[in-house]
mmCIF file of the C-alpha atoms, coordinates in Angstrom:
data_MODEL
# 
_entry.id   MODEL 
# 
loop_
_atom_site.group_PDB 
_atom_site.id 
_atom_site.type_symbol 
_atom_site.label_atom_id 
_atom_site.label_alt_id 
_atom_site.label_comp_id 
_atom_site.label_asym_id 
_atom_site.label_entity_id 
_atom_site.label_seq_id 
_atom_site.pdbx_PDB_ins_code 
_atom_site.Cartn_x 
_atom_site.Cartn_y 
_atom_site.Cartn_z 
_atom_site.occupancy 
_atom_site.B_iso_or_equiv 
_atom_site.pdbx_formal_charge 
_atom_site.auth_seq_id 
_atom_site.auth_comp_id 
_atom_site.auth_asym_id 
_atom_site.auth_atom_id 
_atom_site.pdbx_PDB_model_num 
ATOM 1   C CA . MET A 1 1   ? -12.016 -15.367 12.029  1.00 0.00 ? 1   MET A CA 1 
ATOM 2   C CA . LEU A 1 2   ? -14.241 -12.266 11.984  1.00 0.00 ? 2   LEU A CA 1 
ATOM 3   C CA . MET A 1 3   ? -14.008 -10.515 8.573   1.00 0.00 ? 3   MET A CA 1 
ATOM 4   C CA . LEU A 1 4   ? -15.736 -7.649  6.965   1.00 0.00 ? 4   LEU A CA 1 
ATOM 5   C CA . LEU A 1 5   ? -16.671 -7.813  3.270   1.00 0.00 ? 5   LEU A CA 1 
ATOM 6   C CA . ALA A 1 6   ? -16.838 -4.098  2.347   1.00 0.00 ? 6   ALA A CA 1 
ATOM 7   C CA . SER A 1 7   ? -18.306 -3.252  -1.108  1.00 0.00 ? 7   SER A CA 1 
ATOM 8   C CA . ALA A 1 8   ? -21.337 -1.364  -2.430  1.00 0.00 ? 8   ALA A CA 1 
ATOM 9   C CA . ASN A 1 9   ? -21.668 -4.110  -5.013  1.00 0.00 ? 9   ASN A CA 1 
ATOM 10  C CA . GLU A 1 10  ? -23.971 -6.739  -3.601  1.00 0.00 ? 10  GLU A CA 1 
ATOM 11  C CA . SER A 1 11  ? -23.241 -9.344  -6.152  1.00 0.00 ? 11  SER A CA 1 
ATOM 12  C CA . LEU A 1 12  ? -19.403 -9.022  -5.419  1.00 0.00 ? 12  LEU A CA 1 
ATOM 13  C CA . SER A 1 13  ? -19.901 -9.124  -1.778  1.00 0.00 ? 13  SER A CA 1 
ATOM 14  C CA . LYS A 1 14  ? -22.021 -12.307 -2.021  1.00 0.00 ? 14  LYS A CA 1 
ATOM 15  C CA . ARG A 1 15  ? -19.185 -13.715 -4.222  1.00 0.00 ? 15  ARG A CA 1 
ATOM 16  C CA . TRP A 1 16  ? -16.652 -13.152 -1.572  1.00 0.00 ? 16  TRP A CA 1 
ATOM 17  C CA . GLN A 1 17  ? -18.882 -14.528 1.152   1.00 0.00 ? 17  GLN A CA 1 
ATOM 18  C CA . GLY A 1 18  ? -19.184 -17.684 -0.833  1.00 0.00 ? 18  GLY A CA 1 
ATOM 19  C CA . LEU A 1 19  ? -15.422 -18.005 -1.000  1.00 0.00 ? 19  LEU A CA 1 
ATOM 20  C CA . VAL A 1 20  ? -14.633 -17.322 2.546   1.00 0.00 ? 20  VAL A CA 1 
ATOM 21  C CA . ALA A 1 21  ? -17.587 -18.683 4.387   1.00 0.00 ? 21  ALA A CA 1 
ATOM 22  C CA . GLU A 1 22  ? -16.109 -21.884 5.568   1.00 0.00 ? 22  GLU A CA 1 
ATOM 23  C CA . GLY A 1 23  ? -14.441 -21.469 8.986   1.00 0.00 ? 23  GLY A CA 1 
ATOM 24  C CA . ASN A 1 24  ? -15.085 -17.783 9.123   1.00 0.00 ? 24  ASN A CA 1 
ATOM 25  C CA . GLN A 1 25  ? -17.527 -15.410 10.332  1.00 0.00 ? 25  GLN A CA 1 
ATOM 26  C CA . ALA A 1 26  ? -18.263 -12.734 7.549   1.00 0.00 ? 26  ALA A CA 1 
ATOM 27  C CA . ARG A 1 27  ? -20.357 -9.536  7.842   1.00 0.00 ? 27  ARG A CA 1 
ATOM 28  C CA . GLN A 1 28  ? -21.139 -7.331  4.867   1.00 0.00 ? 28  GLN A CA 1 
ATOM 29  C CA . CYS A 1 29  ? -20.649 -3.578  4.722   1.00 0.00 ? 29  CYS A CA 1 
ATOM 30  C CA . ARG A 1 30  ? -22.148 -1.407  1.971   1.00 0.00 ? 30  ARG A CA 1 
ATOM 31  C CA . THR A 1 31  ? -20.712 2.059   2.950   1.00 0.00 ? 31  THR A CA 1 
ATOM 32  C CA . LEU A 1 32  ? -17.521 3.512   4.140   1.00 0.00 ? 32  LEU A CA 1 
ATOM 33  C CA . GLY A 1 33  ? -19.174 4.873   7.137   1.00 0.00 ? 33  GLY A CA 1 
ATOM 34  C CA . GLU A 1 34  ? -20.700 1.499   8.239   1.00 0.00 ? 34  GLU A CA 1 
ATOM 35  C CA . LEU A 1 35  ? -17.302 -0.031  7.678   1.00 0.00 ? 35  LEU A CA 1 
ATOM 36  C CA . LYS A 1 36  ? -15.577 2.479   9.994   1.00 0.00 ? 36  LYS A CA 1 
ATOM 37  C CA . GLN A 1 37  ? -18.095 2.086   12.597  1.00 0.00 ? 37  GLN A CA 1 
ATOM 38  C CA . VAL A 1 38  ? -17.886 -1.785  12.676  1.00 0.00 ? 38  VAL A CA 1 
ATOM 39  C CA . ALA A 1 39  ? -14.116 -2.080  12.240  1.00 0.00 ? 39  ALA A CA 1 
ATOM 40  C CA . SER A 1 40  ? -13.402 0.567   15.068  1.00 0.00 ? 40  SER A CA 1 
ATOM 41  C CA . GLN A 1 41  ? -14.997 -1.701  17.646  1.00 0.00 ? 41  GLN A CA 1 
ATOM 42  C CA . GLY A 1 42  ? -11.903 -3.786  17.625  1.00 0.00 ? 42  GLY A CA 1 
ATOM 43  C CA . GLU A 1 43  ? -13.131 -7.199  16.858  1.00 0.00 ? 43  GLU A CA 1 
ATOM 44  C CA . VAL A 1 44  ? -12.629 -7.424  13.151  1.00 0.00 ? 44  VAL A CA 1 
ATOM 45  C CA . GLU A 1 45  ? -9.499  -9.212  12.096  1.00 0.00 ? 45  GLU A CA 1 
ATOM 46  C CA . LEU A 1 46  ? -9.643  -8.790  8.432   1.00 0.00 ? 46  LEU A CA 1 
ATOM 47  C CA . VAL A 1 47  ? -11.384 -6.477  5.868   1.00 0.00 ? 47  VAL A CA 1 
ATOM 48  C CA . LEU A 1 48  ? -11.778 -7.414  2.345   1.00 0.00 ? 48  LEU A CA 1 
ATOM 49  C CA . LEU A 1 49  ? -12.136 -4.021  0.911   1.00 0.00 ? 49  LEU A CA 1 
ATOM 50  C CA . HIS A 1 50  ? -13.372 -2.935  -2.513  1.00 0.00 ? 50  HIS A CA 1 
ATOM 51  C CA . ARG A 1 51  ? -11.250 -0.421  -4.261  1.00 0.00 ? 51  ARG A CA 1 
ATOM 52  C CA . GLU A 1 52  ? -14.392 1.479   -5.453  1.00 0.00 ? 52  GLU A CA 1 
ATOM 53  C CA . LEU A 1 53  ? -15.296 2.246   -1.821  1.00 0.00 ? 53  LEU A CA 1 
ATOM 54  C CA . VAL A 1 54  ? -12.242 4.069   -0.825  1.00 0.00 ? 54  VAL A CA 1 
ATOM 55  C CA . ASP A 1 55  ? -9.415  6.242   -2.008  1.00 0.00 ? 55  ASP A CA 1 
ATOM 56  C CA . ALA A 1 56  ? -5.973  6.286   -0.354  1.00 0.00 ? 56  ALA A CA 1 
ATOM 57  C CA . THR A 1 57  ? -7.011  9.141   2.085   1.00 0.00 ? 57  THR A CA 1 
ATOM 58  C CA . ALA A 1 58  ? -10.271 7.029   3.185   1.00 0.00 ? 58  ALA A CA 1 
ATOM 59  C CA . CYS A 1 59  ? -8.009  4.012   3.551   1.00 0.00 ? 59  CYS A CA 1 
ATOM 60  C CA . ALA A 1 60  ? -5.577  5.900   5.975   1.00 0.00 ? 60  ALA A CA 1 
ATOM 61  C CA . GLU A 1 61  ? -8.373  7.040   7.947   1.00 0.00 ? 61  GLU A CA 1 
ATOM 62  C CA . LEU A 1 62  ? -9.777  3.583   8.230   1.00 0.00 ? 62  LEU A CA 1 
ATOM 63  C CA . ARG A 1 63  ? -6.285  2.293   9.255   1.00 0.00 ? 63  ARG A CA 1 
ATOM 64  C CA . ALA A 1 64  ? -6.316  4.938   12.058  1.00 0.00 ? 64  ALA A CA 1 
ATOM 65  C CA . ALA A 1 65  ? -9.940  4.071   13.242  1.00 0.00 ? 65  ALA A CA 1 
ATOM 66  C CA . ALA A 1 66  ? -9.113  0.173   13.286  1.00 0.00 ? 66  ALA A CA 1 
ATOM 67  C CA . PRO A 1 67  ? -5.471  -0.206  13.675  1.00 0.00 ? 67  PRO A CA 1 
ATOM 68  C CA . HIS A 1 68  ? -5.717  -3.981  14.537  1.00 0.00 ? 68  HIS A CA 1 
ATOM 69  C CA . ALA A 1 69  ? -7.712  -4.969  11.285  1.00 0.00 ? 69  ALA A CA 1 
ATOM 70  C CA . ARG A 1 70  ? -5.754  -6.046  8.303   1.00 0.00 ? 70  ARG A CA 1 
ATOM 71  C CA . LEU A 1 71  ? -6.887  -4.559  4.948   1.00 0.00 ? 71  LEU A CA 1 
ATOM 72  C CA . PHE A 1 72  ? -6.992  -6.559  1.925   1.00 0.00 ? 72  PHE A CA 1 
ATOM 73  C CA . LEU A 1 73  ? -7.702  -4.136  -1.033  1.00 0.00 ? 73  LEU A CA 1 
ATOM 74  C CA . LEU A 1 74  ? -9.522  -5.660  -4.030  1.00 0.00 ? 74  LEU A CA 1 
ATOM 75  C CA . SER A 1 75  ? -9.573  -3.681  -7.250  1.00 0.00 ? 75  SER A CA 1 
ATOM 76  C CA . ASP A 1 76  ? -11.502 -4.267  -10.459 1.00 0.00 ? 76  ASP A CA 1 
ATOM 77  C CA . ARG A 1 77  ? -8.511  -3.033  -12.330 1.00 0.00 ? 77  ARG A CA 1 
ATOM 78  C CA . PRO A 1 78  ? -5.399  -3.519  -10.287 1.00 0.00 ? 78  PRO A CA 1 
ATOM 79  C CA . ASP A 1 79  ? -2.014  -1.858  -11.273 1.00 0.00 ? 79  ASP A CA 1 
ATOM 80  C CA . SER A 1 80  ? 1.305   -1.064  -9.856  1.00 0.00 ? 80  SER A CA 1 
ATOM 81  C CA . GLU A 1 81  ? 0.649   2.571   -9.266  1.00 0.00 ? 81  GLU A CA 1 
ATOM 82  C CA . GLU A 1 82  ? -2.495  2.067   -7.416  1.00 0.00 ? 82  GLU A CA 1 
ATOM 83  C CA . GLY A 1 83  ? -0.919  -0.788  -5.385  1.00 0.00 ? 83  GLY A CA 1 
ATOM 84  C CA . LEU A 1 84  ? 2.025   1.316   -4.442  1.00 0.00 ? 84  LEU A CA 1 
ATOM 85  C CA . SER A 1 85  ? -0.103  4.298   -3.279  1.00 0.00 ? 85  SER A CA 1 
ATOM 86  C CA . PHE A 1 86  ? -2.267  1.980   -1.017  1.00 0.00 ? 86  PHE A CA 1 
ATOM 87  C CA . LEU A 1 87  ? 0.666   0.001   0.408   1.00 0.00 ? 87  LEU A CA 1 
ATOM 88  C CA . LYS A 1 88  ? 2.042   3.284   1.664   1.00 0.00 ? 88  LYS A CA 1 
ATOM 89  C CA . VAL A 1 89  ? -1.017  3.640   3.888   1.00 0.00 ? 89  VAL A CA 1 
ATOM 90  C CA . GLY A 1 90  ? -0.919  0.367   5.258   1.00 0.00 ? 90  GLY A CA 1 
ATOM 91  C CA . ILE A 1 91  ? -2.728  -2.180  3.319   1.00 0.00 ? 91  ILE A CA 1 
ATOM 92  C CA . VAL A 1 92  ? -1.321  -5.929  3.615   1.00 0.00 ? 92  VAL A CA 1 
ATOM 93  C CA . GLY A 1 93  ? -3.078  -7.272  0.524   1.00 0.00 ? 93  GLY A CA 1 
ATOM 94  C CA . TYR A 1 94  ? -3.743  -6.232  -2.988  1.00 0.00 ? 94  TYR A CA 1 
ATOM 95  C CA . ALA A 1 95  ? -5.497  -8.369  -5.837  1.00 0.00 ? 95  ALA A CA 1 
ATOM 96  C CA . ASN A 1 96  ? -8.158  -8.509  -8.395  1.00 0.00 ? 96  ASN A CA 1 
ATOM 97  C CA . SER A 1 97  ? -11.722 -8.093  -7.016  1.00 0.00 ? 97  SER A CA 1 
ATOM 98  C CA . TYR A 1 98  ? -12.439 -11.418 -8.948  1.00 0.00 ? 98  TYR A CA 1 
ATOM 99  C CA . ILE A 1 99  ? -9.480  -13.372 -7.747  1.00 0.00 ? 99  ILE A CA 1 
ATOM 100 C CA . ALA A 1 100 ? -9.864  -17.117 -7.907  1.00 0.00 ? 100 ALA A CA 1 
ATOM 101 C CA . ARG A 1 101 ? -10.997 -19.007 -4.845  1.00 0.00 ? 101 ARG A CA 1 
ATOM 102 C CA . GLU A 1 102 ? -7.619  -20.837 -4.353  1.00 0.00 ? 102 GLU A CA 1 
ATOM 103 C CA . ASN A 1 103 ? -5.632  -17.713 -4.769  1.00 0.00 ? 103 ASN A CA 1 
ATOM 104 C CA . LEU A 1 104 ? -7.910  -15.839 -2.401  1.00 0.00 ? 104 LEU A CA 1 
ATOM 105 C CA . LEU A 1 105 ? -7.570  -18.594 0.329   1.00 0.00 ? 105 LEU A CA 1 
ATOM 106 C CA . GLU A 1 106 ? -3.909  -18.561 -0.116  1.00 0.00 ? 106 GLU A CA 1 
ATOM 107 C CA . ALA A 1 107 ? -3.750  -14.758 0.182   1.00 0.00 ? 107 ALA A CA 1 
ATOM 108 C CA . LEU A 1 108 ? -5.864  -14.992 3.474   1.00 0.00 ? 108 LEU A CA 1 
ATOM 109 C CA . ARG A 1 109 ? -3.397  -17.654 4.804   1.00 0.00 ? 109 ARG A CA 1 
ATOM 110 C CA . VAL A 1 110 ? -0.431  -15.378 4.173   1.00 0.00 ? 110 VAL A CA 1 
ATOM 111 C CA . ILE A 1 111 ? -2.150  -12.264 5.645   1.00 0.00 ? 111 ILE A CA 1 
ATOM 112 C CA . THR A 1 112 ? -3.409  -13.884 8.800   1.00 0.00 ? 112 THR A CA 1 
ATOM 113 C CA . GLY A 1 113 ? 0.069   -15.150 9.165   1.00 0.00 ? 113 GLY A CA 1 
ATOM 114 C CA . GLY A 1 114 ? 1.510   -11.696 9.197   1.00 0.00 ? 114 GLY A CA 1 
ATOM 115 C CA . GLY A 1 115 ? 2.503   -11.579 5.610   1.00 0.00 ? 115 GLY A CA 1 
ATOM 116 C CA . VAL A 1 116 ? 1.691   -9.354  2.588   1.00 0.00 ? 116 VAL A CA 1 
ATOM 117 C CA . TRP A 1 117 ? -0.018  -10.664 -0.369  1.00 0.00 ? 117 TRP A CA 1 
ATOM 118 C CA . LEU A 1 118 ? 0.048   -9.137  -3.857  1.00 0.00 ? 118 LEU A CA 1 
ATOM 119 C CA . GLY A 1 119 ? -0.725  -10.551 -7.308  1.00 0.00 ? 119 GLY A CA 1 
ATOM 120 C CA . GLN A 1 120 ? 2.445   -11.758 -8.897  1.00 0.00 ? 120 GLN A CA 1 
ATOM 121 C CA . GLN A 1 121 ? 2.132   -9.470  -11.874 1.00 0.00 ? 121 GLN A CA 1 
ATOM 122 C CA . VAL A 1 122 ? 1.723   -6.358  -9.630  1.00 0.00 ? 122 VAL A CA 1 
ATOM 123 C CA . ILE A 1 123 ? 4.782   -7.653  -7.517  1.00 0.00 ? 123 ILE A CA 1 
ATOM 124 C CA . GLN A 1 124 ? 6.901   -7.832  -10.379 1.00 0.00 ? 124 GLN A CA 1 
ATOM 125 C CA . GLN A 1 125 ? 5.744   -4.407  -11.749 1.00 0.00 ? 125 GLN A CA 1 
ATOM 126 C CA . LEU A 1 126 ? 6.459   -2.950  -8.440  1.00 0.00 ? 126 LEU A CA 1 
ATOM 127 C CA . ILE A 1 127 ? 9.926   -4.382  -8.077  1.00 0.00 ? 127 ILE A CA 1 
ATOM 128 C CA . LEU A 1 128 ? 10.972  -3.253  -11.578 1.00 0.00 ? 128 LEU A CA 1 
ATOM 129 C CA . GLU A 1 129 ? 9.661   0.263   -10.983 1.00 0.00 ? 129 GLU A CA 1 
ATOM 130 C CA . ALA A 1 130 ? 11.261  0.539   -7.710  1.00 0.00 ? 130 ALA A CA 1 
ATOM 131 C CA . ALA A 1 131 ? 14.814  -0.746  -9.081  1.00 0.00 ? 131 ALA A CA 1 
ATOM 132 C CA . HIS A 1 132 ? 14.372  1.673   -12.038 1.00 0.00 ? 132 HIS A CA 1 
ATOM 133 C CA . ASN A 1 133 ? 13.365  4.638   -10.149 1.00 0.00 ? 133 ASN A CA 1 
ATOM 134 C CA . GLY A 1 134 ? 16.040  3.919   -7.320  1.00 0.00 ? 134 GLY A CA 1 
ATOM 135 C CA . ALA A 1 135 ? 18.838  4.746   -9.564  1.00 0.00 ? 135 ALA A CA 1 
ATOM 136 C CA . GLY A 1 136 ? 20.380  8.100   -8.611  1.00 0.00 ? 136 GLY A CA 1 
ATOM 137 C CA . LYS A 1 137 ? 18.173  8.501   -5.653  1.00 0.00 ? 137 LYS A CA 1 
ATOM 138 C CA . ALA A 1 138 ? 20.770  8.540   -2.922  1.00 0.00 ? 138 ALA A CA 1 
ATOM 139 C CA . ARG A 1 139 ? 20.351  12.038  -1.932  1.00 0.00 ? 139 ARG A CA 1 
ATOM 140 C CA . ASP A 1 140 ? 16.677  11.804  -1.687  1.00 0.00 ? 140 ASP A CA 1 
ATOM 141 C CA . CYS A 1 141 ? 17.284  8.562   0.484   1.00 0.00 ? 141 CYS A CA 1 
ATOM 142 C CA . GLU A 1 142 ? 19.546  10.435  2.955   1.00 0.00 ? 142 GLU A CA 1 
ATOM 143 C CA . LYS A 1 143 ? 16.709  12.872  3.456   1.00 0.00 ? 143 LYS A CA 1 
ATOM 144 C CA . LEU A 1 144 ? 14.152  10.219  3.753   1.00 0.00 ? 144 LEU A CA 1 
ATOM 145 C CA . MET A 1 145 ? 16.054  8.182   6.420   1.00 0.00 ? 145 MET A CA 1 
ATOM 146 C CA . GLY A 1 146 ? 16.787  11.291  8.447   1.00 0.00 ? 146 GLY A CA 1 
ATOM 147 C CA . PRO A 1 147 ? 14.425  10.698  11.253  1.00 0.00 ? 147 PRO A CA 1 
ATOM 148 C CA . LEU A 1 148 ? 15.838  7.249   11.832  1.00 0.00 ? 148 LEU A CA 1 
ATOM 149 C CA . THR A 1 149 ? 18.713  6.387   14.249  1.00 0.00 ? 149 THR A CA 1 
ATOM 150 C CA . PRO A 1 150 ? 21.756  4.794   12.696  1.00 0.00 ? 150 PRO A CA 1 
ATOM 151 C CA . THR A 1 151 ? 20.679  1.284   14.013  1.00 0.00 ? 151 THR A CA 1 
ATOM 152 C CA . GLU A 1 152 ? 17.104  1.975   12.529  1.00 0.00 ? 152 GLU A CA 1 
ATOM 153 C CA . ARG A 1 153 ? 18.535  3.170   9.216   1.00 0.00 ? 153 ARG A CA 1 
ATOM 154 C CA . ARG A 1 154 ? 20.543  -0.128  8.923   1.00 0.00 ? 154 ARG A CA 1 
ATOM 155 C CA . VAL A 1 155 ? 17.586  -2.279  9.556   1.00 0.00 ? 155 VAL A CA 1 
ATOM 156 C CA . ALA A 1 156 ? 15.583  -0.455  6.972   1.00 0.00 ? 156 ALA A CA 1 
ATOM 157 C CA . GLU A 1 157 ? 18.247  -0.733  4.356   1.00 0.00 ? 157 GLU A CA 1 
ATOM 158 C CA . MET A 1 158 ? 18.469  -4.499  5.130   1.00 0.00 ? 158 MET A CA 1 
ATOM 159 C CA . VAL A 1 159 ? 14.596  -4.884  4.720   1.00 0.00 ? 159 VAL A CA 1 
ATOM 160 C CA . ALA A 1 160 ? 14.854  -2.911  1.403   1.00 0.00 ? 160 ALA A CA 1 
ATOM 161 C CA . ALA A 1 161 ? 17.497  -5.505  0.260   1.00 0.00 ? 161 ALA A CA 1 
ATOM 162 C CA . GLY A 1 162 ? 15.165  -8.281  1.004   1.00 0.00 ? 162 GLY A CA 1 
ATOM 163 C CA . ARG A 1 163 ? 16.728  -9.600  4.199   1.00 0.00 ? 163 ARG A CA 1 
ATOM 164 C CA . THR A 1 164 ? 14.392  -11.372 6.766   1.00 0.00 ? 164 THR A CA 1 
ATOM 165 C CA . ASN A 1 165 ? 14.113  -10.460 10.391  1.00 0.00 ? 165 ASN A CA 1 
ATOM 166 C CA . LEU A 1 166 ? 16.116  -13.583 11.382  1.00 0.00 ? 166 LEU A CA 1 
ATOM 167 C CA . GLU A 1 167 ? 18.856  -12.562 8.825   1.00 0.00 ? 167 GLU A CA 1 
ATOM 168 C CA . ILE A 1 168 ? 18.918  -9.027  9.990   1.00 0.00 ? 168 ILE A CA 1 
ATOM 169 C CA . ALA A 1 169 ? 19.210  -10.232 13.704  1.00 0.00 ? 169 ALA A CA 1 
ATOM 170 C CA . ALA A 1 170 ? 22.071  -12.566 12.923  1.00 0.00 ? 170 ALA A CA 1 
ATOM 171 C CA . ASP A 1 171 ? 23.915  -9.957  11.091  1.00 0.00 ? 171 ASP A CA 1 
ATOM 172 C CA . MET A 1 172 ? 23.570  -7.186  13.857  1.00 0.00 ? 172 MET A CA 1 
ATOM 173 C CA . GLY A 1 173 ? 24.078  -9.729  16.751  1.00 0.00 ? 173 GLY A CA 1 
ATOM 174 C CA . ILE A 1 174 ? 20.699  -9.062  18.262  1.00 0.00 ? 174 ILE A CA 1 
ATOM 175 C CA . VAL A 1 175 ? 17.344  -11.183 18.774  1.00 0.00 ? 175 VAL A CA 1 
ATOM 176 C CA . GLU A 1 176 ? 14.532  -11.225 16.390  1.00 0.00 ? 176 GLU A CA 1 
ATOM 177 C CA . ARG A 1 177 ? 12.279  -9.389  18.927  1.00 0.00 ? 177 ARG A CA 1 
ATOM 178 C CA . THR A 1 178 ? 14.660  -6.451  18.930  1.00 0.00 ? 178 THR A CA 1 
ATOM 179 C CA . VAL A 1 179 ? 14.479  -6.258  15.225  1.00 0.00 ? 179 VAL A CA 1 
ATOM 180 C CA . LYS A 1 180 ? 10.634  -6.100  15.282  1.00 0.00 ? 180 LYS A CA 1 
ATOM 181 C CA . ALA A 1 181 ? 10.941  -3.429  17.864  1.00 0.00 ? 181 ALA A CA 1 
ATOM 182 C CA . HIS A 1 182 ? 12.994  -1.376  15.564  1.00 0.00 ? 182 HIS A CA 1 
ATOM 183 C CA . LEU A 1 183 ? 10.598  -1.929  12.572  1.00 0.00 ? 183 LEU A CA 1 
ATOM 184 C CA . THR A 1 184 ? 7.720   -0.593  14.781  1.00 0.00 ? 184 THR A CA 1 
ATOM 185 C CA . SER A 1 185 ? 9.832   2.597   15.399  1.00 0.00 ? 185 SER A CA 1 
ATOM 186 C CA . ILE A 1 186 ? 10.553  2.992   11.867  1.00 0.00 ? 186 ILE A CA 1 
ATOM 187 C CA . TYR A 1 187 ? 6.989   2.594   10.862  1.00 0.00 ? 187 TYR A CA 1 
ATOM 188 C CA . GLY A 1 188 ? 6.236   5.403   13.151  1.00 0.00 ? 188 GLY A CA 1 
ATOM 189 C CA . LYS A 1 189 ? 8.821   7.631   11.782  1.00 0.00 ? 189 LYS A CA 1 
ATOM 190 C CA . LEU A 1 190 ? 8.410   6.958   7.967   1.00 0.00 ? 190 LEU A CA 1 
ATOM 191 C CA . PRO A 1 191 ? 5.230   6.938   5.682   1.00 0.00 ? 191 PRO A CA 1 
ATOM 192 C CA . ALA A 1 192 ? 5.414   3.097   5.510   1.00 0.00 ? 192 ALA A CA 1 
ATOM 193 C CA . GLY A 1 193 ? 2.761   0.915   7.171   1.00 0.00 ? 193 GLY A CA 1 
ATOM 194 C CA . ASN A 1 194 ? 4.387   -2.557  6.440   1.00 0.00 ? 194 ASN A CA 1 
ATOM 195 C CA . ARG A 1 195 ? 7.558   -4.387  5.320   1.00 0.00 ? 195 ARG A CA 1 
ATOM 196 C CA . LEU A 1 196 ? 6.912   -4.149  1.593   1.00 0.00 ? 196 LEU A CA 1 
ATOM 197 C CA . SER A 1 197 ? 5.937   -0.445  1.645   1.00 0.00 ? 197 SER A CA 1 
ATOM 198 C CA . LEU A 1 198 ? 9.135   0.235   3.499   1.00 0.00 ? 198 LEU A CA 1 
ATOM 199 C CA . ALA A 1 199 ? 11.340  -1.603  1.033   1.00 0.00 ? 199 ALA A CA 1 
ATOM 200 C CA . LEU A 1 200 ? 9.646   0.217   -1.737  1.00 0.00 ? 200 LEU A CA 1 
ATOM 201 C CA . LEU A 1 201 ? 10.137  3.508   0.064   1.00 0.00 ? 201 LEU A CA 1 
ATOM 202 C CA . VAL A 1 202 ? 13.701  3.070   0.650   1.00 0.00 ? 202 VAL A CA 1 
ATOM 203 C CA . ASN A 1 203 ? 14.483  1.633   -2.798  1.00 0.00 ? 203 ASN A CA 1 
ATOM 204 C CA . GLN A 1 204 ? 12.648  4.642   -4.407  1.00 0.00 ? 204 GLN A CA 1 
ATOM 205 C CA . GLY A 1 205 ? 14.022  7.323   -2.122  1.00 0.00 ? 205 GLY A CA 1 
# 
């Protein structure tokens, strides 16, 4: 797998390279401009992206420039608010910059398998905040879901409730491929780049 290690911190990049070297082709990028240029060529599968290199806007621009590259954001001081803001622009992983080797390898396995990886503490914080903030948001949720068809809205609500694609398909009497097609359409209509950000968005209204 070709991955980019994007950080202006040379020692951190070298640390990441030492952790992921086995079985992967890794290239280091020092600047956001270099990262965009390399990632936009379409060959990169995964970017380990240092939070110090980007803000949410730059991350969204990178997603647009390299839509097929998965972005794993690593922060020196991860917190739920930061994680949520970047999830909404399409990252698929969020963890501490100095994540342990075994956790990083597990994260890479999950992400390359199509999943989303967050540190357990951040996940718990996000879920608690979403549940707390979701109280009394029905009106906001109605407005948010306005662009969706009735079927897409039902799919989005079931994703927000924690249902898997297979469960949604069985409940709606459709095939899993159709559920995925609905999700692709939903992602194009709402400010959500992945399953987790969609769930958080719906729950928070």
